Structure formats: structure tokens, C-alpha cells
C-alpha angles and dihedrals in degrees: 000000000000121000120209111227116212112233111243114231125216115293124241090256092053093047091049091047096051093045097243094125118098125229093259091051090053090050091049090048090052091049091051093049092048091049093052091046090051091051090052092051092047091050090049090048090056090051089044091060088059093047097041095091095051090046090051091053090051091051091046094054096088089054092050091055092062114106113258097025096099130067129226091278092053096252115145116235119244124259118247122261115197099189136039092241096048095096095048094045091048092050090049091052093048091047091051092051091047090047091055090050096045094045092039097105091053101044091041089053091050090051091048093047090057096045101036098073089064093057130082120245095257090047090054090049092054091044090057090051095048094048092048089053097041096060097055091044092053091047091050091051091049092052091048090050091052090050093049092048090049092053099035101047093075091050091053092052094046094047094051129085117294129245096052126130117240093221106116129204105253099225094049093046096048090044090052093051096044092047090053091050092050093045094051092043093053091045090057089060089068094098090056090058090055091048091049090054090051098045090047090055095243097117130017125223092254091053091050090049091053089063094062096110093051092044093052091047092049091047092055092043091050091046091050091054099038103045117082090214110081089194123097096256103072095032093050092046094053095041092049091050093050092046092049091050089049093055091046089053091049090051091053090047091053091050090049091051090050091050093050092045096059112123092016097090090108089066096042093103094053127085121228090241097042117119114239114247100247122176104229097173108132117238121218116252113232126211114272124243118272114261113232121229112265119226113248119255115251125239110271119243117254116261114242118237114254119257115262115263114231112234113236126202127208127222093268097059 
């Protein structure tokens, strides 16, 4: 028994890549992607409400390690809420952040599925590499921020004016910790910007390496402003991490320049704007060789008429 197989037509990705989709089809595709991304965020938001309380306890831990914030039984005192809606709004914010993180793989894929057809194959390959590096870098920056806040919060309280209670307002405290996490996470994406400049051909590895003095100075200046601890510990830790990531990015850029420069050693001594040494001296034109007389072509022989074909009849005629 033979089965008829239905011929598969081009997929949405293929039609978007070859430019055969109309404007309305692109708009409908965008609407579908946004709807799916919104569903992922809403599902993550629902899970975030369940995880908001454990996340709040994790963010509260640096505060609980301050001296004078625990009672004789070791219980941490509560943070201060100044309005009846403070607790609900704070839980909603934490749930939204957690929802964006939980639903991140889905809504990022929907964004990528809409943008990727407009990219070349090698551009998609580099995009995969950059995204796979960006996520661990952001996570490393977030963990460093949490560690710096944990160590620097006590220094801030001890270096301030005396006679103040150590009971913080909950919205201000959580906002301070989350802003530090975002700031450190974004700062750790700095090496990716350098690599993008190199892979796009804007700056070579040697040129990036020539900026090392300015980069180290900016790293320490940024660390001095961003870290809550004015002491040398937190500032040096962040600046050293940023400087190390910078030199790693420069090393990758130098390897990329070496890879792209293979087979071009013959042109290494020439500048891009240098005029090629062309010999423009005119050469004299000599007289051409004499053409010999060609023998005339003879008259062709007449073609004989074909022999007559005998007509044959079958049994029916």
C-alpha cells in the first residue's frame, strides 16, 4: 500500500530569510512572537510569586549579618515598611524580576527567532557565541555584587554618623541590593563590547591593547564610585576583575587577528593606503608579421539524392 506524502512547504524562518514574506506577514509574525514571549513572562511571574519569599530572605541576609540586627535567639529583626502596600508591591517587583529570569530562555528565543532570519549565517554563529558568554559573565558580576554588598554594608554603617538605628526601610534596602547586582552584571559585559569591535573590524587587538592604561584607570574609577565599601577591598576586587576580563578579551582579539591574517603575510609590509608600484612606461609597438596568402577553397562536390524508400503495408491495409 502506497502512502502519499504531503510536500512540506518552506518554513516561516526560510520565507523570512529569503525575503518572500510580505509586510503584513512580518507584522503577524511579530505579534505571534510577542504573544508567546508574554505568556512565558506571565508563567514566570506566577512561579516568581512562589519564589519571592525565599529570594527576599537571600537578599536580606547581608542585613542580618550586621551587628545588632539579631536578638538573643539569633532571629533577624524585620525591615521597616512605611506604607500598607509596601509588602505587596515589593513582592510584585521580586516576582517580576524572577519571572523575567525564569521565562528568559523562552522570550529570548522568541526575540531571536524574529531577528535571526535577517542575519547571515556567520552573523548567527557569532551571536550564539556572544550570548553563551554574556549569560555567565552577568551571573559572575551578580555574585560579585552580592559578595561586595555583604562585606561593605557593615563598613558603611560603621563609618556613618552615630546614634542611628540599623533598621532599614525595606524598599530602599532591596532597591540598593538589586541595583548593585544589575550594575555589576552590566559592567561584566564590557569585554564583549571590545570583542564586538574586534570581530566587526573596527579595532584590532593591538589597538585594544594600547588602551590598557586608560582601561585600568577607568576600571578603578568605576569601582570607586560603584562599590558601597569606600575601603580598598571591594574597590580593588571589582577593578581587578574588570581589568582581568579586559586582558582576556584582548587576548581573544589578538588570536582572532592572527586567524584572519593567515595567508596575508605577503601584504604585511604594505599600508592600506599605499599606491601599488605599477610600471606605466609605454612599450613600442612593432610591425606585425606578414600574413601569407591562403589557398582558395575548392567547389564542393554535389550531394547525391537519397535512394527511394519502398512503402510497406501492414496486414490491415
